[in-house]
FISE-826846 format. One record per residue (C-alpha): x, y, z. Coordinates in steps of 0.1 Angstrom, whole numbers, padded with zeros to 4 digits, always signed. Layout:
N
XYZ;...
//
This chain:
68
+1557-0872+0592;+1557-0885+0556;+1595-0889+0558;+1590-0913+0586;+1565-0935+0566;+1533-0921+0579;+1503-0912+0558;+1477-0886+0568;+1441-0897+0576;+1413-0884+0596;+1397-0903+0625;+1367-0889+0642;+1373-0855+0629;+1410-0856+0642;+1440-0855+0620;+1461-0887+0625;+1492-0903+0610;+1490-0939+0600;+1516-0966+0589;+1519-1004+0588;+1540-1019+0615;+1553-1055+0616;+1538-1074+0646;+1566-1089+0666;+1570-1125+0663;+1547-1127+0630;+1549-1120+0594;+1516-1099+0596;+1513-1062+0598;+1491-1040+0617;+1479-1004+0607;+1489-0980+0635;+1474-0945+0637;+1484-0918+0661;+1482-0880+0664;+1514-0859+0660;+1515-0853+0696;+1514-0891+0705;+1542-0897+0679;+1564-0870+0695;+1557-0885+0730;+1567-0919+0718;+1600-0908+0703;+1608-0886+0735;+1602-0918+0757;+1624-0938+0734;+1653-0912+0735;+1649-0908+0773;+1653-0948+0776;+1684-0946+0754;+1699-0916+0773;+1695-0929+0809;+1727-0925+0829;+1747-0956+0835;+1783-0960+0849;+1808-0962+0821;+1817-0999+0812;+1786-1013+0832;+1761-1031+0809;+1724-1031+0817;+1716-1052+0847;+1705-1089+0839;+1693-1113+0864;+1705-1094+0895;+1741-1092+0885;+1760-1061+0899;+1786-1040+0881;+1819-1041+0899;
//
């Protein structure tokens, strides 16, 4: 986890990993802490989104357009 920028911390007796993440649309950062299981689930969800099957040459649908 440290290679991904996380630092080890303890929250309510549970081991969590924390890092600072930029808030979208702002110059501010927020400290985000998650368990290893939550981080793994978030990474899997991101990979699943990227790996969704789409017909070749068909971009994601925008504003109701169909791929011909």
